[in-house]
PDB file with one MODEL, atoms N, CA, C and O in Angstrom:
MODEL        1
ATOM      1  N   MET A   1    -132.009-214.166 -95.901  1.00  0.00           N
ATOM      2  CA  MET A   1    -133.154-213.399 -95.449  1.00  0.00           C
ATOM      3  C   MET A   1    -133.791-214.051 -94.221  1.00  0.00           C
ATOM      4  O   MET A   1    -134.247-213.357 -93.313  1.00  0.00           O
ATOM      5  N   ASN A   2    -133.820-215.363 -94.197  1.00  0.00           N
ATOM      6  CA  ASN A   2    -134.411-216.089 -93.083  1.00  0.00           C
ATOM      7  C   ASN A   2    -133.615-215.872 -91.799  1.00  0.00           C
ATOM      8  O   ASN A   2    -134.198-215.771 -90.720  1.00  0.00           O
ATOM      9  N   LYS A   3    -132.283-215.799 -91.909  1.00  0.00           N
ATOM     10  CA  LYS A   3    -131.437-215.555 -90.739  1.00  0.00           C
ATOM     11  C   LYS A   3    -131.675-214.164 -90.170  1.00  0.00           C
ATOM     12  O   LYS A   3    -131.687-213.982 -88.953  1.00  0.00           O
ATOM     13  N   VAL A   4    -131.862-213.201 -91.030  1.00  0.00           N
ATOM     14  CA  VAL A   4    -132.105-211.823 -90.587  1.00  0.00           C
ATOM     15  C   VAL A   4    -133.426-211.742 -89.829  1.00  0.00           C
ATOM     16  O   VAL A   4    -133.508-211.103 -88.780  1.00  0.00           O
ATOM     17  N   LEU A   5    -134.446-212.384 -90.357  1.00  0.00           N
ATOM     18  CA  LEU A   5    -135.748-212.384 -89.706  1.00  0.00           C
ATOM     19  C   LEU A   5    -135.686-213.080 -88.344  1.00  0.00           C
ATOM     20  O   LEU A   5    -136.278-212.612 -87.372  1.00  0.00           O
ATOM     21  N   CYS A   6    -134.973-214.189 -88.286  1.00  0.00           N
ATOM     22  CA  CYS A   6    -134.813-214.921 -87.031  1.00  0.00           C
ATOM     23  C   CYS A   6    -134.043-214.086 -86.012  1.00  0.00           C
ATOM     24  O   CYS A   6    -134.394-214.066 -84.833  1.00  0.00           O
ATOM     25  N   LEU A   7    -132.996-213.398 -86.464  1.00  0.00           N
ATOM     26  CA  LEU A   7    -132.203-212.549 -85.573  1.00  0.00           C
ATOM     27  C   LEU A   7    -133.034-211.384 -85.041  1.00  0.00           C
ATOM     28  O   LEU A   7    -132.922-211.029 -83.867  1.00  0.00           O
ATOM     29  N   MET A   8    -133.860-210.792 -85.887  1.00  0.00           N
ATOM     30  CA  MET A   8    -134.718-209.691 -85.442  1.00  0.00           C
ATOM     31  C   MET A   8    -135.735-210.168 -84.421  1.00  0.00           C
ATOM     32  O   MET A   8    -135.981-209.483 -83.428  1.00  0.00           O
ATOM     33  N   ALA A   9    -136.329-211.329 -84.647  1.00  0.00           N
ATOM     34  CA  ALA A   9    -137.309-211.874 -83.708  1.00  0.00           C
ATOM     35  C   ALA A   9    -136.659-212.193 -82.372  1.00  0.00           C
ATOM     36  O   ALA A   9    -137.243-211.937 -81.319  1.00  0.00           O
ATOM     37  N   ALA A  10    -135.456-212.750 -82.407  1.00  0.00           N
ATOM     38  CA  ALA A  10    -134.742-213.075 -81.170  1.00  0.00           C
ATOM     39  C   ALA A  10    -134.395-211.817 -80.390  1.00  0.00           C
ATOM     40  O   ALA A  10    -134.499-211.804 -79.164  1.00  0.00           O
ATOM     41  N   SER A  11    -133.984-210.757 -81.082  1.00  0.00           N
ATOM     42  CA  SER A  11    -133.622-209.523 -80.384  1.00  0.00           C
ATOM     43  C   SER A  11    -134.855-208.869 -79.758  1.00  0.00           C
ATOM     44  O   SER A  11    -134.766-208.316 -78.662  1.00  0.00           O
ATOM     45  N   VAL A  12    -135.998-208.924 -80.436  1.00  0.00           N
ATOM     46  CA  VAL A  12    -137.233-208.362 -79.870  1.00  0.00           C
ATOM     47  C   VAL A  12    -137.632-209.138 -78.618  1.00  0.00           C
ATOM     48  O   VAL A  12    -138.008-208.536 -77.612  1.00  0.00           O
ATOM     49  N   LEU A  13    -137.554-210.449 -78.667  1.00  0.00           N
ATOM     50  CA  LEU A  13    -137.893-211.260 -77.499  1.00  0.00           C
ATOM     51  C   LEU A  13    -136.939-211.004 -76.345  1.00  0.00           C
ATOM     52  O   LEU A  13    -137.356-210.961 -75.188  1.00  0.00           O
ATOM     53  N   LEU A  14    -135.668-210.836 -76.653  1.00  0.00           N
ATOM     54  CA  LEU A  14    -134.675-210.584 -75.606  1.00  0.00           C
ATOM     55  C   LEU A  14    -134.925-209.246 -74.927  1.00  0.00           C
ATOM     56  O   LEU A  14    -134.857-209.156 -73.701  1.00  0.00           O
ATOM     57  N   VAL A  15    -135.209-208.221 -75.690  1.00  0.00           N
ATOM     58  CA  VAL A  15    -135.464-206.887 -75.141  1.00  0.00           C
ATOM     59  C   VAL A  15    -136.739-206.889 -74.311  1.00  0.00           C
ATOM     60  O   VAL A  15    -136.764-206.308 -73.227  1.00  0.00           O
ATOM     61  N   SER A  16    -137.786-207.522 -74.791  1.00  0.00           N
ATOM     62  CA  SER A  16    -139.049-207.521 -74.054  1.00  0.00           C
ATOM     63  C   SER A  16    -138.937-208.315 -72.756  1.00  0.00           C
ATOM     64  O   SER A  16    -139.612-207.987 -71.780  1.00  0.00           O
ATOM     65  N   THR A  17    -138.110-209.337 -72.723  1.00  0.00           N
ATOM     66  CA  THR A  17    -137.912-210.107 -71.496  1.00  0.00           C
ATOM     67  C   THR A  17    -137.229-209.251 -70.438  1.00  0.00           C
ATOM     68  O   THR A  17    -137.599-209.317 -69.265  1.00  0.00           O
ATOM     69  N   GLY A  18    -136.268-208.471 -70.816  1.00  0.00           N
ATOM     70  CA  GLY A  18    -135.570-207.594 -69.877  1.00  0.00           C
ATOM     71  C   GLY A  18    -136.473-206.521 -69.310  1.00  0.00           C
ATOM     72  O   GLY A  18    -136.350-206.165 -68.138  1.00  0.00           O
ATOM     73  N   CYS A  19    -137.364-206.008 -70.106  1.00  0.00           N
ATOM     74  CA  CYS A  19    -138.271-204.963 -69.639  1.00  0.00           C
ATOM     75  C   CYS A  19    -139.274-205.499 -68.630  1.00  0.00           C
ATOM     76  O   CYS A  19    -139.626-204.799 -67.680  1.00  0.00           O
ATOM     77  N   SER A  20    -139.729-206.700 -68.813  1.00  0.00           N
ATOM     78  CA  SER A  20    -140.717-207.236 -67.885  1.00  0.00           C
ATOM     79  C   SER A  20    -140.094-207.577 -66.537  1.00  0.00           C
ATOM     80  O   SER A  20    -140.792-207.590 -65.524  1.00  0.00           O
ATOM     81  N   ALA A  21    -138.805-207.851 -66.508  1.00  0.00           N
ATOM     82  CA  ALA A  21    -138.142-208.189 -65.258  1.00  0.00           C
ATOM     83  C   ALA A  21    -137.720-206.952 -64.472  1.00  0.00           C
ATOM     84  O   ALA A  21    -137.407-207.059 -63.286  1.00  0.00           O
ATOM     85  N   ALA A  22    -137.705-205.788 -65.102  1.00  0.00           N
ATOM     86  CA  ALA A  22    -137.211-204.586 -64.448  1.00  0.00           C
ATOM     87  C   ALA A  22    -138.046-204.217 -63.228  1.00  0.00           C
ATOM     88  O   ALA A  22    -137.487-203.839 -62.198  1.00  0.00           O
ATOM     89  N   ASP A  23    -139.361-204.318 -63.317  1.00  0.00           N
ATOM     90  CA  ASP A  23    -140.228-203.965 -62.201  1.00  0.00           C
ATOM     91  C   ASP A  23    -139.995-204.915 -61.028  1.00  0.00           C
ATOM     92  O   ASP A  23    -139.935-204.483 -59.877  1.00  0.00           O
ATOM     93  N   HIS A  24    -139.867-206.188 -61.317  1.00  0.00           N
ATOM     94  CA  HIS A  24    -139.625-207.174 -60.266  1.00  0.00           C
ATOM     95  C   HIS A  24    -138.275-206.912 -59.590  1.00  0.00           C
ATOM     96  O   HIS A  24    -138.166-207.021 -58.369  1.00  0.00           O
ATOM     97  N   ASP A  25    -137.253-206.569 -60.368  1.00  0.00           N
ATOM     98  CA  ASP A  25    -135.932-206.290 -59.805  1.00  0.00           C
ATOM     99  C   ASP A  25    -135.971-205.066 -58.891  1.00  0.00           C
ATOM    100  O   ASP A  25    -135.364-205.078 -57.821  1.00  0.00           O
ATOM    101  N   PHE A  26    -136.675-204.017 -59.299  1.00  0.00           N
ATOM    102  CA  PHE A  26    -136.773-202.819 -58.485  1.00  0.00           C
ATOM    103  C   PHE A  26    -137.476-203.118 -57.167  1.00  0.00           C
ATOM    104  O   PHE A  26    -137.040-202.677 -56.104  1.00  0.00           O
ATOM    105  N   ASN A  27    -138.573-203.875 -57.249  1.00  0.00           N
ATOM    106  CA  ASN A  27    -139.298-204.235 -56.027  1.00  0.00           C
ATOM    107  C   ASN A  27    -138.435-205.089 -55.103  1.00  0.00           C
ATOM    108  O   ASN A  27    -138.546-204.979 -53.882  1.00  0.00           O
ATOM    109  N   SER A  28    -137.595-205.921 -55.658  1.00  0.00           N
ATOM    110  CA  SER A  28    -136.693-206.747 -54.849  1.00  0.00           C
ATOM    111  C   SER A  28    -135.668-205.886 -54.120  1.00  0.00           C
ATOM    112  O   SER A  28    -135.355-206.135 -52.956  1.00  0.00           O
ATOM    113  N   VAL A  29    -135.147-204.877 -54.805  1.00  0.00           N
ATOM    114  CA  VAL A  29    -134.171-203.979 -54.180  1.00  0.00           C
ATOM    115  C   VAL A  29    -134.830-203.195 -53.049  1.00  0.00           C
ATOM    116  O   VAL A  29    -134.255-203.066 -51.969  1.00  0.00           O
ATOM    117  N   VAL A  30    -136.027-202.673 -53.287  1.00  0.00           N
ATOM    118  CA  VAL A  30    -136.739-201.923 -52.247  1.00  0.00           C
ATOM    119  C   VAL A  30    -137.012-202.819 -51.044  1.00  0.00           C
ATOM    120  O   VAL A  30    -136.838-202.398 -49.901  1.00  0.00           O
ATOM    121  N   SER A  31    -137.431-204.029 -51.296  1.00  0.00           N
ATOM    122  CA  SER A  31    -137.714-204.966 -50.213  1.00  0.00           C
ATOM    123  C   SER A  31    -136.456-205.283 -49.412  1.00  0.00           C
ATOM    124  O   SER A  31    -136.508-205.364 -48.185  1.00  0.00           O
ATOM    125  N   ALA A  32    -135.329-205.461 -50.092  1.00  0.00           N
ATOM    126  CA  ALA A  32    -134.066-205.755 -49.399  1.00  0.00           C
ATOM    127  C   ALA A  32    -133.630-204.586 -48.522  1.00  0.00           C
ATOM    128  O   ALA A  32    -133.161-204.792 -47.402  1.00  0.00           O
ATOM    129  N   VAL A  33    -133.780-203.362 -49.023  1.00  0.00           N
ATOM    130  CA  VAL A  33    -133.411-202.182 -48.227  1.00  0.00           C
ATOM    131  C   VAL A  33    -134.327-202.053 -47.017  1.00  0.00           C
ATOM    132  O   VAL A  33    -133.868-201.754 -45.914  1.00  0.00           O
ATOM    133  N   GLU A  34    -135.617-202.279 -47.223  1.00  0.00           N
ATOM    134  CA  GLU A  34    -136.563-202.216 -46.104  1.00  0.00           C
ATOM    135  C   GLU A  34    -136.210-203.240 -45.028  1.00  0.00           C
ATOM    136  O   GLU A  34    -136.259-202.941 -43.835  1.00  0.00           O
ATOM    137  N   HIS A  35    -135.861-204.423 -45.450  1.00  0.00           N
ATOM    138  CA  HIS A  35    -135.539-205.489 -44.492  1.00  0.00           C
ATOM    139  C   HIS A  35    -134.227-205.197 -43.763  1.00  0.00           C
ATOM    140  O   HIS A  35    -134.131-205.384 -42.550  1.00  0.00           O
ATOM    141  N   LYS A  36    -133.227-204.741 -44.500  1.00  0.00           N
ATOM    142  CA  LYS A  36    -131.907-204.502 -43.893  1.00  0.00           C
ATOM    143  C   LYS A  36    -131.948-203.375 -42.862  1.00  0.00           C
ATOM    144  O   LYS A  36    -131.355-203.501 -41.791  1.00  0.00           O
ATOM    145  N   TYR A  37    -132.635-202.285 -43.170  1.00  0.00           N
ATOM    146  CA  TYR A  37    -132.639-201.124 -42.294  1.00  0.00           C
ATOM    147  C   TYR A  37    -133.893-201.026 -41.426  1.00  0.00           C
ATOM    148  O   TYR A  37    -134.072-200.037 -40.716  1.00  0.00           O
ATOM    149  N   SER A  38    -134.748-202.021 -41.473  1.00  0.00           N
ATOM    150  CA  SER A  38    -135.994-202.049 -40.690  1.00  0.00           C
ATOM    151  C   SER A  38    -136.824-200.782 -40.892  1.00  0.00           C
ATOM    152  O   SER A  38    -137.296-200.172 -39.932  1.00  0.00           O
ATOM    153  N   VAL A  39    -136.989-200.405 -42.133  1.00  0.00           N
ATOM    154  CA  VAL A  39    -137.805-199.244 -42.498  1.00  0.00           C
ATOM    155  C   VAL A  39    -138.811-199.685 -43.557  1.00  0.00           C
ATOM    156  O   VAL A  39    -138.712-200.783 -44.104  1.00  0.00           O
ATOM    157  N   HIS A  40    -139.771-198.824 -43.835  1.00  0.00           N
ATOM    158  CA  HIS A  40    -140.757-199.115 -44.862  1.00  0.00           C
ATOM    159  C   HIS A  40    -140.826-197.945 -45.825  1.00  0.00           C
ATOM    160  O   HIS A  40    -140.684-196.792 -45.419  1.00  0.00           O
ATOM    161  N   ALA A  41    -141.045-198.237 -47.094  1.00  0.00           N
ATOM    162  CA  ALA A  41    -141.176-197.189 -48.104  1.00  0.00           C
ATOM    163  C   ALA A  41    -142.400-196.342 -47.782  1.00  0.00           C
ATOM    164  O   ALA A  41    -143.448-196.870 -47.412  1.00  0.00           O
ATOM    165  N   GLN A  42    -142.262-195.037 -47.924  1.00  0.00           N
ATOM    166  CA  GLN A  42    -143.373-194.137 -47.649  1.00  0.00           C
ATOM    167  C   GLN A  42    -144.129-193.833 -48.935  1.00  0.00           C
ATOM    168  O   GLN A  42    -143.538-193.700 -50.007  1.00  0.00           O
ATOM    169  N   ARG A  43    -145.417-193.730 -48.808  1.00  0.00           N
ATOM    170  CA  ARG A  43    -146.251-193.348 -49.943  1.00  0.00           C
ATOM    171  C   ARG A  43    -146.322-191.829 -49.997  1.00  0.00           C
ATOM    172  O   ARG A  43    -146.411-191.162 -48.966  1.00  0.00           O
ATOM    173  N   VAL A  44    -146.281-191.297 -51.200  1.00  0.00           N
ATOM    174  CA  VAL A  44    -146.384-189.857 -51.381  1.00  0.00           C
ATOM    175  C   VAL A  44    -147.869-189.500 -51.471  1.00  0.00           C
ATOM    176  O   VAL A  44    -148.592-190.066 -52.291  1.00  0.00           O
ATOM    177  N   PRO A  45    -148.336-188.554 -50.624  1.00  0.00           N
ATOM    178  CA  PRO A  45    -149.753-188.199 -50.643  1.00  0.00           C
ATOM    179  C   PRO A  45    -150.181-187.617 -51.998  1.00  0.00           C
ATOM    180  O   PRO A  45    -149.420-186.897 -52.645  1.00  0.00           O
ATOM    181  N   LEU A  46    -151.384-187.934 -52.404  1.00  0.00           N
ATOM    182  CA  LEU A  46    -152.025-187.408 -53.619  1.00  0.00           C
ATOM    183  C   LEU A  46    -151.343-187.837 -54.922  1.00  0.00           C
ATOM    184  O   LEU A  46    -151.555-187.202 -55.955  1.00  0.00           O
ATOM    185  N   THR A  47    -150.538-188.891 -54.897  1.00  0.00           N
ATOM    186  CA  THR A  47    -149.893-189.361 -56.111  1.00  0.00           C
ATOM    187  C   THR A  47    -150.933-189.884 -57.104  1.00  0.00           C
ATOM    188  O   THR A  47    -150.767-189.743 -58.315  1.00  0.00           O
ATOM    189  N   GLY A  48    -151.993-190.482 -56.591  1.00  0.00           N
ATOM    190  CA  GLY A  48    -153.062-190.959 -57.473  1.00  0.00           C
ATOM    191  C   GLY A  48    -153.733-189.822 -58.218  1.00  0.00           C
ATOM    192  O   GLY A  48    -154.074-189.963 -59.392  1.00  0.00           O
ATOM    193  N   LEU A  49    -153.926-188.692 -57.543  1.00  0.00           N
ATOM    194  CA  LEU A  49    -154.515-187.518 -58.190  1.00  0.00           C
ATOM    195  C   LEU A  49    -153.596-186.979 -59.281  1.00  0.00           C
ATOM    196  O   LEU A  49    -154.055-186.615 -60.364  1.00  0.00           O
ATOM    197  N   VAL A  50    -152.310-186.931 -58.994  1.00  0.00           N
ATOM    198  CA  VAL A  50    -151.338-186.462 -59.982  1.00  0.00           C
ATOM    199  C   VAL A  50    -151.334-187.391 -61.194  1.00  0.00           C
ATOM    200  O   VAL A  50    -151.276-186.934 -62.335  1.00  0.00           O
ATOM    201  N   SER A  51    -151.396-188.698 -60.937  1.00  0.00           N
ATOM    202  CA  SER A  51    -151.425-189.665 -62.025  1.00  0.00           C
ATOM    203  C   SER A  51    -152.665-189.481 -62.895  1.00  0.00           C
ATOM    204  O   SER A  51    -152.581-189.534 -64.122  1.00  0.00           O
ATOM    205  N   MET A  52    -153.811-189.266 -62.260  1.00  0.00           N
ATOM    206  CA  MET A  52    -155.047-189.073 -63.007  1.00  0.00           C
ATOM    207  C   MET A  52    -154.977-187.798 -63.852  1.00  0.00           C
ATOM    208  O   MET A  52    -155.376-187.804 -65.017  1.00  0.00           O
ATOM    209  N   CYS A  53    -154.474-186.716 -63.275  1.00  0.00           N
ATOM    210  CA  CYS A  53    -154.373-185.451 -64.012  1.00  0.00           C
ATOM    211  C   CYS A  53    -153.408-185.576 -65.196  1.00  0.00           C
ATOM    212  O   CYS A  53    -153.678-185.057 -66.279  1.00  0.00           O
ATOM    213  N   ALA A  54    -152.286-186.265 -64.987  1.00  0.00           N
ATOM    214  CA  ALA A  54    -151.330-186.460 -66.072  1.00  0.00           C
ATOM    215  C   ALA A  54    -151.934-187.306 -67.183  1.00  0.00           C
ATOM    216  O   ALA A  54    -151.708-187.043 -68.365  1.00  0.00           O
ATOM    217  N   SER A  55    -152.702-188.320 -66.803  1.00  0.00           N
ATOM    218  CA  SER A  55    -153.349-189.179 -67.799  1.00  0.00           C
ATOM    219  C   SER A  55    -154.367-188.402 -68.619  1.00  0.00           C
ATOM    220  O   SER A  55    -154.443-188.564 -69.837  1.00  0.00           O
ATOM    221  N   LEU A  56    -155.153-187.555 -67.952  1.00  0.00           N
ATOM    222  CA  LEU A  56    -156.156-186.763 -68.663  1.00  0.00           C
ATOM    223  C   LEU A  56    -155.513-185.725 -69.574  1.00  0.00           C
ATOM    224  O   LEU A  56    -155.949-185.532 -70.709  1.00  0.00           O
ATOM    225  N   LYS A  57    -154.481-185.062 -69.080  1.00  0.00           N
ATOM    226  CA  LYS A  57    -153.833-183.994 -69.851  1.00  0.00           C
ATOM    227  C   LYS A  57    -153.112-184.537 -71.085  1.00  0.00           C
ATOM    228  O   LYS A  57    -153.097-183.889 -72.132  1.00  0.00           O
ATOM    229  N   THR A  58    -152.517-185.719 -70.964  1.00  0.00           N
ATOM    230  CA  THR A  58    -151.758-186.293 -72.081  1.00  0.00           C
ATOM    231  C   THR A  58    -152.588-187.303 -72.869  1.00  0.00           C
ATOM    232  O   THR A  58    -152.055-188.032 -73.706  1.00  0.00           O
ATOM    233  N   TYR A  59    -153.899-187.343 -72.600  1.00  0.00           N
ATOM    234  CA  TYR A  59    -154.818-188.252 -73.288  1.00  0.00           C
ATOM    235  C   TYR A  59    -154.358-189.706 -73.186  1.00  0.00           C
ATOM    236  O   TYR A  59    -154.401-190.458 -74.160  1.00  0.00           O
ATOM    237  N   GLY A  60    -153.917-190.084 -71.984  1.00  0.00           N
ATOM    238  CA  GLY A  60    -153.511-191.461 -71.720  1.00  0.00           C
ATOM    239  C   GLY A  60    -152.056-191.753 -72.039  1.00  0.00           C
ATOM    240  O   GLY A  60    -151.619-192.893 -71.881  1.00  0.00           O
ATOM    241  N   GLY A  61    -151.291-190.763 -72.484  1.00  0.00           N
ATOM    242  CA  GLY A  61    -149.878-190.987 -72.808  1.00  0.00           C
ATOM    243  C   GLY A  61    -149.030-191.218 -71.574  1.00  0.00           C
ATOM    244  O   GLY A  61    -148.033-191.938 -71.625  1.00  0.00           O
ATOM    245  N   VAL A  62    -149.418-190.616 -70.474  1.00  0.00           N
ATOM    246  CA  VAL A  62    -148.735-190.815 -69.187  1.00  0.00           C
ATOM    247  C   VAL A  62    -149.773-191.379 -68.237  1.00  0.00           C
ATOM    248  O   VAL A  62    -150.829-190.780 -68.033  1.00  0.00           O
ATOM    249  N   ARG A  63    -149.473-192.535 -67.656  1.00  0.00           N
ATOM    250  CA  ARG A  63    -150.416-193.135 -66.712  1.00  0.00           C
ATOM    251  C   ARG A  63    -149.664-194.065 -65.779  1.00  0.00           C
ATOM    252  O   ARG A  63    -148.545-194.491 -66.065  1.00  0.00           O
ATOM    253  N   GLY A  64    -150.296-194.368 -64.667  1.00  0.00           N
ATOM    254  CA  GLY A  64    -149.704-195.304 -63.730  1.00  0.00           C
ATOM    255  C   GLY A  64    -148.592-194.716 -62.881  1.00  0.00           C
ATOM    256  O   GLY A  64    -147.710-195.454 -62.441  1.00  0.00           O
ATOM    257  N   LEU A  65    -148.604-193.413 -62.635  1.00  0.00           N
ATOM    258  CA  LEU A  65    -147.556-192.806 -61.823  1.00  0.00           C
ATOM    259  C   LEU A  65    -147.657-193.210 -60.367  1.00  0.00           C
ATOM    260  O   LEU A  65    -146.661-193.180 -59.644  1.00  0.00           O
ATOM    261  N   ALA A  66    -148.831-193.583 -59.933  1.00  0.00           N
ATOM    262  CA  ALA A  66    -149.038-193.897 -58.516  1.00  0.00           C
ATOM    263  C   ALA A  66    -148.400-195.226 -58.133  1.00  0.00           C
ATOM    264  O   ALA A  66    -148.259-195.510 -56.944  1.00  0.00           O
ATOM    265  N   GLY A  67    -148.013-196.039 -59.094  1.00  0.00           N
ATOM    266  CA  GLY A  67    -147.429-197.335 -58.780  1.00  0.00           C
ATOM    267  C   GLY A  67    -148.502-198.281 -58.298  1.00  0.00           C
ATOM    268  O   GLY A  67    -149.596-198.345 -58.860  1.00  0.00           O
ATOM    269  N   GLY A  68    -148.184-198.994 -57.278  1.00  0.00           N
ATOM    270  CA  GLY A  68    -149.247-199.779 -56.728  1.00  0.00           C
ATOM    271  C   GLY A  68    -148.916-201.174 -56.557  1.00  0.00           C
ATOM    272  O   GLY A  68    -149.747-201.953 -56.093  1.00  0.00           O
TER     273      GLY A  68
ENDMDL
END
C-alpha cells in the first residue's frame, strides 16, 4: 500500500512539473521565431474585453485569454 501511495504522489508531481514548464517553453519558441525572422508577435485588439466577457459568462470557468 505504501508503494502505491508513493507512486501516485510521484506521478502527480511529475505531471504538475510538466504543466508549469509549458508556458515557459511556448514563450521561448515565440521569442526564438521573433529573433530569427526579425518580427514581433502582434497583439489582437480587444482580447482583454473578450477575456472579461468569457469570465463573466462562465462564472470564472474561462479566464486569462488575453495572456500577458
